[in-house]
VMD Tcl script that draws the C-alpha trace (Angstrom):
set ca {
  {90.69 114.97 175.79}
  {89.61 118.60 175.49}
  {88.31 117.86 172.01}
  {86.30 114.99 173.45}
  {84.76 117.37 175.97}
  {83.57 119.83 173.32}
  {82.38 117.06 171.01}
  {80.35 115.67 173.92}
  {78.93 119.12 174.64}
  {77.98 119.60 171.02}
  {76.26 116.21 170.97}
  {74.37 116.96 174.18}
  {73.23 120.38 172.98}
  {71.85 118.96 169.74}
  {69.70 116.28 171.35}
  {66.11 116.13 170.21}
  {63.42 115.63 172.83}
  {61.85 112.25 172.03}
  {58.10 112.20 171.73}
  {56.57 109.64 174.07}
  {52.94 108.92 173.45}
  {51.26 107.93 176.67}
  {48.97 104.92 176.27}
  {45.41 105.96 175.58}
  {43.96 103.27 177.80}
  {43.77 103.49 181.58}
  {46.64 102.30 183.77}
  {44.34 99.65 185.19}
  {44.05 98.15 181.69}
  {47.76 97.35 181.36}
  {49.02 97.34 184.97}
  {50.82 94.06 185.71}
  {50.26 92.60 182.23}
  {53.85 91.29 182.19}
  {53.54 89.65 185.61}
  {52.51 86.09 186.37}
  {50.62 87.31 189.42}
  {47.38 86.28 191.07}
  {45.16 87.15 188.10}
  {47.41 85.36 185.61}
  {47.68 82.32 187.87}
  {43.93 82.19 188.43}
  {43.40 82.31 184.66}
  {46.08 79.75 183.77}
  {46.06 77.28 186.66}
  {43.45 74.76 187.71}
  {41.49 75.66 190.84}
  {43.27 73.02 192.91}
  {46.75 74.07 191.80}
  {45.94 77.74 192.31}
  {44.82 77.06 195.89}
  {48.06 75.21 196.65}
  {50.20 78.02 195.27}
  {48.14 80.61 197.12}
  {48.65 78.69 200.38}
  {52.39 78.63 199.71}
  {52.37 82.39 199.27}
  {50.16 83.28 202.23}
  {51.03 80.49 204.68}
  {54.48 79.35 203.59}
  {53.45 75.77 202.83}
  {55.63 73.69 200.51}
  {54.81 73.10 196.84}
  {54.90 69.45 195.80}
  {56.45 68.20 192.56}
  {53.18 67.77 190.68}
  {52.06 71.27 191.57}
  {55.43 72.68 190.49}
  {55.12 70.91 187.13}
  {51.62 72.33 186.64}
  {52.77 75.85 187.51}
  {55.81 75.56 185.23}
  {53.68 74.39 182.30}
  {51.19 77.23 182.76}
  {53.96 79.77 183.28}
  {55.71 78.65 180.08}
  {52.50 78.87 178.05}
  {51.73 82.31 179.42}
  {55.29 83.58 178.83}
  {55.62 82.22 175.28}
  {52.25 83.75 174.39}
  {53.92 87.06 175.21}
  {56.90 86.25 172.97}
  {59.27 85.14 175.73}
  {61.96 82.80 174.41}
  {64.07 82.30 177.54}
  {63.73 81.98 181.29}
  {66.08 82.81 184.16}
  {66.32 82.51 187.90}
  {66.61 86.16 188.96}
  {68.52 86.55 192.23}
  {70.39 89.02 194.44}
  {74.00 87.95 195.10}
  {76.16 89.90 197.53}
  {77.53 92.07 194.72}
  {74.72 94.56 195.34}
  {73.27 94.04 191.85}
  {70.89 91.41 190.51}
  {72.07 88.36 188.57}
  {70.57 86.18 185.87}
  {71.53 83.30 183.54}
  {69.18 82.89 180.58}
  {68.16 79.46 179.30}
  {66.04 78.87 176.22}
  {62.64 77.23 176.58}
  {63.23 74.94 173.60}
  {64.82 71.51 173.72}
  {65.96 69.30 170.82}
  {64.22 65.95 170.35}
  {66.08 62.80 169.15}
  {64.71 63.30 165.65}
  {66.29 66.75 165.50}
  {63.10 68.78 165.88}
  {62.62 71.40 168.64}
  {59.98 71.61 171.34}
  {59.18 74.28 173.94}
  {59.95 72.73 177.32}
  {59.94 73.91 180.95}
  {59.63 71.47 183.84}
  {58.73 72.04 187.45}
  {62.27 71.06 188.46}
  {63.64 73.96 186.38}
  {61.15 76.32 188.00}
  {61.89 75.27 191.57}
  {65.68 74.96 191.49}
  {68.68 75.84 189.31}
  {72.42 75.48 189.73}
  {74.31 78.64 188.71}
  {78.09 78.76 189.13}
  {78.70 80.12 192.64}
  {82.49 80.39 192.46}
  {82.69 83.91 191.04}
  {80.18 85.52 193.38}
  {81.30 87.03 196.70}
  {81.21 84.43 199.47}
  {83.48 85.87 202.15}
  {85.42 82.62 202.38}
  {82.39 80.33 202.57}
  {83.22 78.88 199.15}
  {86.58 78.32 197.45}
  {86.96 79.10 193.77}
  {87.18 75.41 192.92}
  {83.96 74.76 194.86}
  {81.55 76.15 192.32}
  {78.23 74.59 193.19}
  {75.43 76.86 194.37}
  {71.64 76.77 194.10}
  {68.86 79.18 193.31}
  {65.43 78.27 194.69}
  {62.05 79.70 193.62}
  {60.47 82.34 195.85}
  {56.72 82.00 195.11}
  {55.89 85.06 197.24}
  {57.41 87.29 194.54}
  {55.69 86.71 191.17}
  {57.56 85.87 187.99}
  {57.66 88.55 185.30}
  {58.70 89.06 181.70}
  {61.59 91.46 181.10}
  {62.40 91.87 177.42}
  {61.90 88.38 175.99}
  {62.88 86.57 179.20}
  {60.70 85.06 181.93}
  {62.35 86.10 185.21}
  {61.71 83.95 188.29}
  {62.69 85.59 191.63}
  {64.79 83.19 193.72}
  {67.03 82.87 196.75}
  {70.69 81.94 196.26}
  {72.49 79.56 198.61}
  {75.76 77.65 198.63}
  {76.08 73.88 198.21}
  {76.48 73.65 202.00}
  {73.35 75.71 202.65}
  {74.67 79.16 203.60}
  {72.89 82.19 202.19}
  {74.86 83.89 199.41}
  {72.26 86.56 198.75}
  {70.18 89.31 200.36}
  {66.76 87.69 199.90}
  {67.16 84.53 202.01}
  {67.88 86.30 205.34}
  {65.27 88.95 204.54}
  {62.56 86.31 204.17}
  {63.56 84.84 207.53}
  {63.45 88.26 209.22}
  {60.02 88.92 207.73}
  {58.82 85.56 209.01}
  {60.06 86.48 212.48}
  {58.32 89.85 212.61}
  {55.09 88.25 211.35}
  {55.17 85.63 214.11}
  {56.14 88.07 216.87}
  {53.77 90.88 215.86}
  {50.83 88.52 215.40}
  {51.34 87.15 218.90}
  {51.32 90.66 220.37}
  {48.24 91.61 218.31}
  {46.36 88.79 220.02}
  {46.31 90.91 223.19}
  {44.07 93.35 221.34}
  {42.31 91.59 218.45}
  {41.88 87.83 218.13}
  {40.95 88.19 214.44}
  {44.51 89.19 213.55}
  {46.30 86.06 212.35}
  {49.00 87.57 210.15}
  {51.16 90.70 210.16}
  {52.96 91.88 207.03}
  {55.84 94.33 206.98}
  {55.30 96.87 204.20}
  {57.71 99.15 202.40}
  {57.61 102.11 200.04}
  {61.18 102.90 198.88}
  {61.55 106.38 197.39}
  {64.30 106.36 194.76}
  {66.47 109.44 194.19}
  {68.77 109.63 191.16}
  {70.67 112.00 188.87}
  {70.43 112.20 185.09}
  {73.29 113.34 182.87}
  {73.55 113.32 179.10}
  {75.18 110.11 177.96}
  {77.79 111.89 175.82}
  {78.88 114.03 178.77}
  {78.99 110.94 180.97}
  {81.26 109.16 178.49}
  {83.62 112.15 178.57}
  {84.12 111.77 182.35}
  {86.35 108.74 183.12}
  {85.65 109.11 186.84}
  {81.90 108.75 186.35}
  {82.45 105.70 184.18}
  {84.87 103.98 186.55}
  {83.82 105.18 190.00}
  {80.21 106.29 189.54}
  {81.01 109.76 190.90}
  {83.02 112.81 189.93}
  {86.28 112.88 191.89}
  {86.97 116.41 190.58}
  {84.84 119.38 189.58}
  {84.61 122.96 190.77}
  {81.23 124.11 192.02}
  {79.31 126.05 189.35}
  {78.23 129.63 189.96}
  {74.64 128.39 190.11}
  {74.04 125.15 191.93}
  {71.08 124.56 194.23}
  {71.35 127.77 196.26}
  {68.27 129.37 194.69}
  {66.22 126.28 195.61}
  {64.40 126.63 192.30}
  {64.85 123.08 191.03}
  {62.97 121.32 193.86}
  {59.45 120.46 192.71}
  {60.00 122.71 189.70}
  {58.74 122.10 186.18}
  {60.21 118.83 184.92}
  {62.38 119.37 181.81}
  {60.72 118.02 178.66}
  {63.46 115.55 177.84}
  {63.48 114.22 181.39}
  {59.69 113.96 181.43}
  {59.79 111.87 178.26}
  {62.24 109.50 179.97}
  {60.04 109.33 183.08}
  {56.89 108.58 181.11}
  {58.69 105.85 179.21}
  {60.10 103.99 182.19}
  {56.93 104.45 184.24}
  {54.87 102.81 181.48}
  {57.20 99.81 181.39}
  {57.32 99.69 185.20}
  {53.55 99.62 185.48}
  {53.34 96.72 183.04}
  {55.76 94.92 185.37}
  {53.42 95.49 188.30}
  {55.51 98.21 189.95}
  {53.11 100.76 191.45}
  {55.10 103.91 190.58}
  {52.88 106.86 191.41}
  {55.12 109.85 192.14}
  {57.70 111.77 190.11}
  {59.33 115.14 190.79}
  {62.46 117.26 190.64}
  {64.68 116.85 193.70}
  {66.72 119.57 195.41}
  {69.95 119.40 193.39}
  {70.09 120.34 189.70}
  {69.61 117.27 187.47}
  {68.37 115.28 190.47}
  {64.98 113.57 190.46}
  {62.86 111.13 192.44}
  {60.23 108.48 191.87}
  {58.20 106.67 194.51}
  {55.83 103.69 194.61}
  {52.79 102.75 196.63}
  {53.51 100.56 199.66}
  {53.96 96.82 199.06}
  {55.01 93.83 201.10}
  {58.72 94.31 201.91}
  {60.10 91.39 199.89}
  {58.15 92.37 196.78}
  {58.92 96.08 197.23}
  {62.65 95.34 197.28}
  {62.44 93.09 194.21}
  {60.54 95.85 192.44}
  {63.06 98.51 193.43}
  {65.99 96.48 192.09}
  {64.07 95.76 188.90}
  {63.16 99.44 188.62}
  {66.82 100.50 188.79}
  {67.69 98.04 186.03}
  {64.74 99.22 183.96}
  {65.64 102.89 184.41}
  {69.18 102.27 183.18}
  {67.93 100.51 180.06}
  {65.29 103.12 179.27}
  {67.84 105.90 179.88}
  {69.95 104.57 177.02}
  {67.02 105.05 174.63}
  {66.86 108.70 175.70}
  {70.64 109.23 175.55}
  {70.81 109.66 179.33}
  {72.88 107.98 181.99}
  {71.22 107.36 185.37}
  {73.48 107.92 188.37}
  {72.50 106.01 191.51}
  {75.70 106.84 193.41}
  {75.02 108.44 196.79}
  {77.24 111.47 196.07}
  {78.05 111.84 192.36}
  {78.68 115.59 192.65}
  {80.39 117.48 195.47}
  {78.77 120.55 196.98}
  {75.17 119.63 196.18}
  {72.71 117.12 197.57}
  {73.43 113.44 197.29}
  {70.85 110.71 196.75}
  {69.12 108.37 199.16}
  {66.54 105.62 199.04}
  {64.07 106.59 201.76}
  {62.59 103.37 203.15}
  {59.05 104.01 204.38}
  {58.26 101.04 206.62}
  {55.17 99.93 208.49}
  {53.29 96.85 209.72}
  {49.87 95.81 208.40}
  {47.47 93.08 209.53}
  {45.27 90.63 207.65}
  {42.29 92.62 208.99}
  {43.44 95.74 207.11}
  {44.84 97.64 210.10}
  {48.07 99.62 210.00}
  {49.69 98.95 213.38}
  {51.58 102.24 213.22}
  {48.51 104.38 212.55}
  {46.84 106.04 215.57}
  {43.11 105.57 216.04}
  {40.25 107.57 217.51}
  {39.57 104.79 220.04}
  {41.62 104.54 223.27}
  {41.98 100.75 223.24}
  {43.22 100.80 219.65}
  {45.63 103.59 220.54}
  {47.11 101.38 223.26}
  {47.73 98.86 220.50}
  {49.31 101.62 218.38}
  {51.50 102.77 221.29}
  {52.57 99.19 221.93}
  {54.05 98.83 218.46}
  {55.21 102.44 218.25}
  {57.19 102.27 221.50}
  {58.57 98.83 220.69}
  {59.98 100.24 217.44}
  {61.71 103.00 219.41}
  {63.08 100.47 221.91}
  {64.33 98.16 219.16}
  {66.12 100.94 217.27}
  {67.56 102.32 220.51}
  {68.96 98.95 221.57}
  {70.38 98.14 218.13}
  {71.25 101.61 216.81}
  {74.76 100.46 215.89}
  {73.36 97.62 213.80}
  {70.99 100.04 212.05}
  {74.02 102.22 211.26}
  {75.93 99.20 209.95}
  {73.04 98.24 207.66}
  {73.46 101.40 205.58}
  {77.27 101.63 205.65}
  {79.04 101.75 202.28}
  {81.74 103.65 200.44}
  {79.15 105.71 198.56}
  {77.06 106.52 201.61}
  {80.19 107.54 203.50}
  {80.48 110.51 201.14}
  {76.86 111.46 201.85}
  {76.01 110.81 205.51}
  {76.28 113.94 207.59}
  {76.47 116.27 204.58}
  {74.10 119.21 204.21}
  {71.13 117.24 202.96}
  {71.64 113.78 204.42}
  {70.88 112.32 207.83}
  {73.94 112.21 210.08}
  {75.79 109.04 211.00}
  {74.23 109.35 214.47}
  {71.10 107.21 214.64}
  {68.19 109.09 216.22}
  {64.39 109.02 215.97}
  {62.04 111.91 215.25}
  {58.45 111.41 216.42}
  {57.00 114.95 216.49}
  {56.04 117.16 219.40}
  {52.57 115.68 219.97}
  {53.73 112.11 220.32}
  {56.73 113.23 222.35}
  {54.23 114.78 224.77}
  {52.17 111.56 224.82}
  {55.28 109.54 225.73}
  {56.26 112.08 228.40}
  {52.79 111.82 229.93}
  {52.87 108.04 229.77}
  {56.24 107.93 231.50}
  {55.36 110.45 234.23}
  {51.90 109.19 235.26}
  {51.63 107.71 238.69}
  {49.42 104.85 239.78}
  {47.08 103.49 237.11}
  {43.47 103.21 238.17}
  {41.55 100.47 236.43}
  {38.24 100.58 238.28}
  {36.79 103.27 236.05}
  {37.18 101.55 232.73}
  {38.07 104.01 229.99}
  {39.35 106.54 232.53}
  {42.59 104.59 232.64}
  {43.23 105.56 229.02}
  {42.07 109.11 229.51}
  {44.27 109.57 232.56}
  {47.26 108.46 230.52}
  {46.41 110.70 227.58}
  {45.99 107.76 225.24}
  {42.54 108.88 224.17}
  {43.93 112.24 223.13}
  {46.07 110.97 220.28}
  {44.60 112.52 217.11}
  {43.33 110.27 214.38}
  {45.60 111.81 211.75}
  {49.06 113.01 212.71}
  {50.28 113.89 209.23}
  {49.29 117.54 209.54}
  {49.74 117.80 213.29}
  {53.46 117.09 213.45}
  {56.25 118.62 211.40}
  {58.64 116.61 209.23}
  {62.33 116.41 210.08}
  {64.51 115.87 207.01}
  {67.62 115.70 209.20}
  {66.45 112.61 211.06}
  {67.75 109.24 209.86}
  {64.67 107.45 211.27}
  {61.51 109.57 211.40}
  {57.87 108.85 212.22}
  {55.67 110.47 209.58}
  {52.14 109.85 210.80}
  {51.52 106.19 210.01}
  {54.96 104.79 209.20}
  {58.65 105.18 209.97}
  {60.95 106.55 207.28}
  {64.50 105.17 207.33}
  {66.09 108.05 205.42}
  {69.73 107.01 205.75}
  {69.64 104.16 203.19}
  {71.84 104.95 200.19}
  {70.38 105.37 196.70}
  {72.43 102.55 195.16}
  {71.82 100.11 198.03}
  {69.82 96.93 198.08}
  {67.27 97.81 200.76}
  {67.13 94.16 201.83}
  {70.17 94.76 204.01}
  {68.52 97.51 206.05}
  {65.13 95.78 206.07}
  {66.61 92.51 207.30}
  {68.08 94.37 210.27}
  {64.99 96.46 211.00}
  {62.56 93.56 210.87}
  {64.90 91.28 212.82}
  {65.36 93.73 215.70}
  {61.63 94.51 215.70}
  {60.72 90.83 215.78}
  {63.20 90.24 218.60}
  {61.88 93.20 220.58}
  {58.27 92.06 220.25}
  {59.26 88.57 221.39}
  {60.87 90.05 224.51}
  {57.88 92.32 225.10}
  {55.43 89.41 224.97}
  {57.50 87.41 227.43}
  {57.44 90.30 229.88}
  {53.69 90.87 229.52}
  {52.90 87.16 229.89}
  {55.07 86.96 233.00}
  {53.26 89.94 234.56}
  {49.83 88.47 233.73}
  {50.84 85.16 235.31}
  {51.60 87.08 238.50}
  {48.02 88.35 238.52}
  {48.48 91.76 236.90}
  {45.71 93.01 234.63}
  {46.72 92.77 230.96}
  {46.32 96.50 230.16}
  {48.18 97.51 233.31}
  {51.04 95.13 232.52}
  {51.32 96.48 228.98}
  {51.32 100.10 230.10}
  {53.88 99.55 232.86}
  {56.25 97.81 230.49}
  {55.79 100.49 227.81}
  {56.44 103.17 230.43}
  {59.75 101.51 231.34}
  {60.68 101.22 227.65}
  {60.14 104.96 227.20}
  {62.48 105.66 230.10}
  {65.12 103.28 228.75}
  {64.97 104.42 225.11}
  {64.06 108.12 225.21}
  {67.69 109.20 224.70}
  {67.39 108.28 221.01}
  {64.40 110.61 220.45}
  {65.53 113.93 218.98}
  {63.33 116.65 217.51}
  {65.96 119.22 216.47}
  {68.46 119.83 213.68}
  {70.43 116.67 213.07}
  {72.95 118.56 210.92}
  {74.10 120.87 213.71}
  {77.35 120.58 215.66}
  {75.29 121.10 218.81}
  {73.49 117.83 218.15}
  {76.79 115.97 217.87}
  {77.74 117.27 221.30}
  {74.29 116.51 222.73}
  {74.31 113.01 221.23}
  {77.66 112.30 222.88}
  {76.24 113.39 226.24}
  {73.31 111.03 225.69}
  {75.66 108.16 224.93}
  {74.70 107.91 221.25}
  {77.54 106.95 218.92}
  {78.69 108.92 215.89}
  {80.30 106.24 213.73}
  {81.64 108.12 210.75}
  {83.73 105.48 208.98}
  {82.38 102.48 207.14}
  {84.95 99.93 208.44}
  {84.11 100.84 212.03}
  {80.36 100.72 211.36}
  {80.59 97.28 209.73}
  {82.30 95.77 212.79}
  {78.91 95.62 214.50}
  {77.86 92.74 212.24}
  {80.30 90.40 213.99}
  {80.03 91.60 217.58}
  {78.57 89.26 220.19}
  {75.10 90.88 220.35}
  {74.56 90.76 216.59}
  {75.75 87.17 216.31}
  {73.38 86.20 219.11}
  {70.43 88.12 217.61}
  {70.69 86.68 214.10}
  {71.64 83.20 215.30}
  {68.80 83.01 217.81}
  {66.19 83.11 215.06}
  {68.18 81.35 212.33}
  {68.35 84.47 210.15}
  {72.13 84.41 209.70}
  {74.67 82.08 211.27}
  {77.94 83.25 212.80}
  {79.76 82.00 209.72}
  {77.38 83.84 207.39}
  {77.81 87.08 209.35}
  {81.58 86.81 209.25}
  {81.39 86.17 205.51}
  {79.19 89.21 204.95}
  {81.47 91.35 207.08}
  {84.41 90.24 204.94}
  {82.49 90.89 201.70}
  {81.39 94.37 202.74}
  {84.91 95.32 203.81}
  {86.31 94.03 200.51}
  {83.70 95.99 198.60}
  {84.64 99.14 200.51}
  {88.34 98.60 199.81}
  {87.76 98.07 196.09}
  {85.53 101.14 195.77}
  {88.09 103.43 197.45}
  {90.89 101.78 195.49}
  {89.11 102.47 192.19}
  {88.50 106.10 193.16}
  {92.15 106.49 194.13}
  {93.42 104.99 190.88}
  {91.03 107.12 188.82}
  {92.28 110.21 190.65}
  {95.90 109.32 189.96}
  {95.22 108.60 186.29}
  {93.31 111.84 185.72}
  {95.89 113.96 187.55}
  {98.97 112.49 185.87}
  {97.63 111.93 182.37}
  {95.11 114.75 181.91}
  {95.16 117.51 184.52}
  {98.91 118.09 184.94}
  {99.75 117.90 181.19}
  {96.95 120.41 180.51}
  {98.14 122.70 183.31}
  {101.76 122.52 182.14}
  {100.72 123.28 178.57}
  {98.78 126.33 179.69}
  {101.61 127.37 182.00}
  {104.00 127.28 179.02}
  {101.62 129.52 177.06}
  {101.61 132.05 179.89}
  {105.39 131.85 180.26}
  {105.90 132.45 176.55}
  {103.50 135.36 176.74}
  {105.46 136.86 179.64}
  {108.74 136.52 177.76}
  {107.27 138.23 174.70}
  {105.86 141.05 176.83}
  {109.20 141.54 178.56}
  {111.00 141.72 175.20}
  {108.81 144.61 174.06}
  {109.00 146.31 177.43}
  {105.45 145.72 178.68}
  {105.24 145.64 182.46}
  {102.60 146.43 185.06}
  {99.72 144.91 186.96}
  {98.77 142.64 184.06}
  {102.21 141.08 183.82}
  {102.37 140.63 187.59}
  {99.00 138.83 187.49}
  {100.39 136.48 184.86}
  {103.46 135.84 187.00}
  {101.23 135.10 190.01}
  {99.09 132.74 187.92}
  {102.15 130.85 186.68}
  {103.36 130.50 190.29}
  {99.95 129.28 191.47}
  {99.79 126.70 188.69}
  {103.31 125.55 189.52}
  {102.43 125.26 193.20}
  {99.30 123.22 192.53}
  {101.22 120.93 190.16}
  {103.91 120.33 192.79}
  {101.29 119.57 195.44}
  {99.48 117.21 193.10}
  {102.65 115.32 192.18}
  {103.57 114.88 195.86}
  {100.03 113.98 196.92}
  {99.44 111.42 194.16}
  {102.81 109.82 194.88}
  {102.05 109.66 198.60}
  {98.55 108.34 197.93}
  {100.00 105.62 195.70}
  {102.46 104.62 198.41}
  {99.62 104.53 200.95}
  {97.69 102.28 198.58}
  {100.67 99.94 198.25}
  {100.99 99.81 202.02}
  {97.31 98.97 202.37}
  {97.46 96.35 199.62}
  {100.34 94.60 201.39}
  {98.19 94.22 204.51}
  {96.82 90.69 204.76}
  {94.06 91.47 207.28}
  {90.96 92.68 205.42}
  {89.72 94.85 208.25}
  {93.15 96.45 208.69}
  {93.35 97.06 204.95}
  {89.93 98.76 204.99}
  {91.04 101.05 207.83}
  {94.19 102.02 205.92}
  {92.15 102.81 202.83}
  {89.77 104.88 204.93}
  {92.31 106.78 207.01}
  {95.37 107.04 204.76}
  {94.45 106.52 201.08}
  {91.17 108.39 201.28}
  {92.91 111.00 203.43}
  {94.55 112.42 200.28}
  {91.30 112.80 198.32}
  {90.31 116.26 199.52}
  {93.81 117.70 199.11}
  {94.12 116.38 195.55}
  {90.64 117.53 194.66}
  {91.26 121.02 196.03}
  {94.28 121.51 193.76}
  {92.56 120.14 190.66}
  {89.47 122.27 191.22}
  {91.64 125.37 191.61}
  {93.44 124.55 188.36}
  {90.06 124.23 186.65}
  {89.50 127.92 187.43}
  {92.97 128.97 186.25}
  {93.43 126.99 183.03}
  {91.87 128.26 179.80}
  {88.36 126.83 179.46}
  {89.09 125.62 175.92}
  {92.02 123.53 177.20}
  {90.39 121.95 180.26}
  {90.00 118.20 179.58}
  {87.05 117.31 181.83}
  {83.39 118.17 181.32}
  {82.56 120.74 183.97}
  {79.80 120.73 186.56}
  {78.03 123.67 184.93}
  {77.82 121.61 181.73}
  {76.62 118.34 183.28}
  {74.14 119.66 185.82}
  {71.77 121.60 183.60}
  {69.76 118.87 181.87}
  {67.32 120.28 179.33}
}
mol new
graphics top color blue
foreach p $ca { graphics top sphere $p radius 0.5 }
foreach p [lrange $ca 0 end-1] q [lrange $ca 1 end] { graphics top cylinder $p $q radius 0.2 }
display resetview
């Protein structure tokens, strides 16, 4: 194993920086060329067919069989002209990754000749085997039938030589088996609810679209070094590794000069991403060594999530060409920053207005405050569900650490807006006889046009307002953002529905519309202000303050996931047909099983590395020291040096004994958990008992790494992996 480590180091050190020639033409010349988007459809479809498809995308109308056939024919011609040979329904099962089954375009005629063929029926619906995907008990293994159905709101694209068609995935009995189906329903809800509220202010607004810009953090390690770390291969993170002398303490990596080899990788995947219509615009070094980030321009939520999943797949494939391995795990290395996927979310109208952007006009700022305060109320009322939406085994390692938002859900809005809400809450009687004075008296006309430079940023907040959007910073880097976005848009849609009912009821009683809106918003501020926090979310003082405010600190994933099946969540999702009770129970079961398996894998990797690599290496080195001591004693050498050797031998022996006991106890705890039939109980045992041994085992191994001769140590060290050049 030690030889493998040094061979990997030698390979990594001798890498050549690939030369990537950036395309000479402008981005606008090749952007989206591998996407069957609006321009491609307009060029390849008849005017009538194009209008029908456009209505399906913008209004949700159904596509008839003839239209589907016409689209399929045009899509096939377009794809084959770009050398595509296969097509696939590209979907998002509850594994957390994307899935695809490739079928060739050609068919064999009775005379034995081949013909390129793609019907509308193949475009609209497919039947992949559903038995081997997670279903949480909805489907038995022998009940294999499931369906993928075309999502026309997300354009088809060519990846490699395959035409990929984004789809939803449902069971034979109609339950959602993916992340996209409930997301689309939540987005439909927030559109309907937000549009209705917008009518109070602007009758021209007939559609509201939730938008998203997911920033993607990731680590890069040399592929040879990655292959020499079994824990990275099996668990996606290093279960052992002593902190290097130089980590991120100098803060010199953040926004620093991008290493040449990394830059070549970035340029390569960005070029391919742009051809796939992904608007990647930002790249930079992140805080931790070997950590980086890329970010896109805002898009409609459904498309943004499809693009993010495609981007992760693309990055992994391009990384292989550059002899890198991309790590999307939330905490691949202990002691330095982990990775998130910051979800920048907002609401836009068909008139071009951002509903979360303040204006210079008082009436428009009342509209802004209406949506702004309703977001705060929604997150306050469903904070536990927001926490559940980002719960995972990987994120459990990250949340609450030095760089990550804590497990306590709070909202940062900045001092200026905090003052506006305080003024709104504390004002007395509203006078409406002086027109605009009503707004001035409430301070609404004092909201600055641009808040970006007038309010600080709070990196410790899990949900922060950043001037014209909210940033959900707690989402994990490996996560499918659809989970969090389904929750956020569902609770926002529900809150806006409730708000409209209250306003309409007040108007019916004879209250002036503006007065009714302001009175209800004032009450919302009073009810939800406990979730607003402007300070350091990492501090112990905040944990104490949050407890006094009644805010929960749900640290464990099994506990956080319970919220999915509590009465309020079942009622919320069922009320709008987003997820049924059965579907929620199934997802709860799937997420618990995923957590169990992730911790189980980490535990087994730890045991394997300790028993088969670490302890044999430590014993071998201990024998060398013991032999050395015997030889020194025979020739009469004694003193401080010999005593240090004796102390080292004793330390090694002590760590070995602790490791043997801890691994044995951890294995027994795993057996106990595995013999538990209740999935939730099993997850708790893995969290509290199995995982409880991780830190103790790691401590001993990391201490041995410092004691054992460097040439004998079997695992690639942090100092060797974290300095990508």
